[in-house]
Residue, then its C-alpha position, 0 to 999 in steps of 0.5 A: m500500500s502506497k503511502l498516499q494510500q496510507y494517508i488517505t486509509s487513515a483520513t477515512k478512518p474514525a477520527t476526531s472531528h477537531s482533527k478533520s477540520v484541521s486538515f481539511v482547512l489545511v489542505m484548502a489553505l494550501s491550495l488557494l496559497l497555490l492558486a494565488a502564486a500560480y496567479c501571481g507567477y501568470r501576471f509576473r511573466a506576462l508583465s516582464y514581456k511586456q516591459k521587454r516589448i516596450k523597451e524594445d520599441y523604444s530602443l527602437s525609436n531611438n536607435i543611434t542608427f536613426g539619431i546620431f548616425s543619420v545625416d537627415r537627422w543631423g541635416d534636420k539639426i543643423s537646417a533649423v540652426v541655420d534657417r533660425r539664424v536667417k530668420g534672426f539676423k539683424l544689424n545693430k548700430t554697431q554692425k552698421a557704423d563697422m559696415q560703413q566704415e568698411v564701405e568708405t574703406q573699399l571706395h576710397q581704394m576705388v577712387n585712388k585705384a581709378v585716378a592711379e590708371v587715368t594719370r599714369p604716363q600717356k603715349g597717345l595724343g587721346a589719352k594725353l587729352k584725356k589726361l590733362a581734361f581730368n587734372t584740369f576738371v577733376d578735384v581728387k579731394e573733393i570726390h574724397a570728401l564725398v565718400p562717406s555719404f556714398s558710403r552712408t547711402i549704401v548701408n542704408k540702402i543694403t540694410s533696407p527692410k525691403s533688401i534684408k527681406k530679399l537676403k534671407s530669402i536667397a539664403k534660405g534658398k540656398l539652404d534648403e537646395l544644399e538640404a536637398q542635396t545632402y540625404d543618407r536615403s534613411d528619411g523614408t524608413i525612419s518616417s515609416l518607423e515612426r509612424s508605426i510606433y506612434r501609432k501603436y502607442q497613439v502618440e504624436n511625436a518622439a516626446a509624447f512617446n517617451k514621456l509615455t513609455d516612462a510612465k508605462l515602465k514604471r508602473i510595471k515595474g511597480l506591479s512586477y515587484n508586487y507579483a514578485i513578492g506575492m508568489t514568494a510570500c505564498i511560498a514561504i508561508a507554505l513553508l512555514l506550515w511545515l515547521t508548524l505540522r513537522r511532527k504531523v506525519d499523516l500530512e507529510v505527503p500532501l504538504f510535500i506533492i502541493s509544494l513540489l506544485f509550488a517549486f513548479i511554478l518558481l521554476a517555469v517562471g524562472v525560465s521563461s521570464p527575462i533575467i538579464e537586460v543589456d542596455a548601452r546607450i549615449s544618454t546625451l550629446q551636445f555639439a556647439l553650432l552658430g552659438e546654439k546646441l545641437v542636442f541627442n538623448n537617449q541614442v541607444l547603442f545596444f539592447q537585448s532582453k533575454s530569459i534562459l528559454g530565450i538564451i537556450g533558443t538563441l543558441i539552438e538557431q545558431p548555424k554553428p554546431d558548437a552552439v547548438l550543443v551548448g543549447v541542447l545541454l543547458l535545455l537539458f540539465v536546466v529545464i528539462l531533468p529539474l522537471l524530472r526530477l520534481v516528478a520524481r519527487g512526488l512519485q517517491a513521496s507518495c509511493s505510487e503503486l506504478l513507479g513509486n519503488s522504481k530505482f529510476v525513479r529514486f535515482l531521479a529523486f536522489d541521486l541525480g541532483k549533481w546533475d541538476m545544473a540549475d544552481v550551476m546556471v545562477v552563478g553563470i548568469a551572475m558571473t556573466y552579467i558582472g563581466l559583461n557590465g565591466i566590459l560595457k563600463s570600460q568601453l563606454s567611458g571610452l566615448n564619454i568626451k567634455s569640451e566647449t564644442l563637444n558633449v558626450v555623456t554614456a550610460n550603462n543601464s544593464a541589469l539583472q531582472l527579477g525572472f533572474f531572482i525568481f530562479v534563484a528562488y527556485v534554487a533555494y526552494n529546490i534544497i530546501l524540498s531535498s532536504i525535506l524529502k530526505r527525511i520523509d524518507e529516512q522516517n518512513g523507509p522505502c516503499n513497500 
């Protein structure tokens, strides 16, 4: 007779109503906790992927390829600066005086050059007569005296509102012509991509999109923390019940079976939720031009968010055999084997008549723990994050520039995600379950 059957039999024997009530309430309470943990895990995973999709859209919209590396974007910003300068072009009194002085200088030079040309030694009779007439009737000093009034008239004409408007129109036309000749053929792709993303989030421009995504991500982060805490709290309560009722032998099997279901929830959520996020970006780039600053903000250099299953899938999809082999091994030792061990532990604890006394089941439940690589995966992910984070910080620090004309500030937003800590919780919980199963096995002996 299996231990589960013994429990059912003992439960059907005459017993006090108080004992039956306690057992029923306990099983119902654990069942409710299990349902609550499953719901929290489901919502946590859904929010994790929602956060991932929003961040992917954000990184695509703010990608450096469509920002700093786009000639069209630079052209738009430079054109805006030059256009503002052209439209706001005005001459103050000092500038007008300087212009008049320059015009006077040029006119005096022109008069001197003309006089020198006429008064130079002549050979022909006609030329000599022209020189004689010029010396007789023209007073060079009078011409020079008229230069200031001529200069003033010229400057007033040039700086009149009509002339300034015409000059602005010419400059704007040349600017538009230059802008039309300078492009990298990405503007249509950028516009189409932006329209698609903005339509998805029902916003009109980049500023509204960034503001909306920031608010959404902040809200999702808070909810994710709540669901993660709720899930782990349910499991912690279940463990406290173990401590409280550890001497009630007749409750060990149902308690352990429900505990295995808690472990399955942790494992499923841990391997399917994003565990690590790599986010490298140029947070600010400022370039001084014509007294103004061209600014690019939050230019994403690289973004990836992966779960354990996502990492395994990426490895298996690689064309290299060694990468495929690593992916298959991870799938076997981090996902499949832990699942098989949970099932084997349930069979072993309940002493199922079909497989409970099987040496293979006992081998899976007890002896195959050294091949369960979930704990090794935790260490590997942590070490990978530490190494990758250090490399990113080192490389990004080389891009930081601060000068009068150029200011570049980088940011490394890479981080371990909550999915990693859920997986860590599974590993820790799995160790506790192993200890509990050994105690049950030592107490009750092999299945008969």
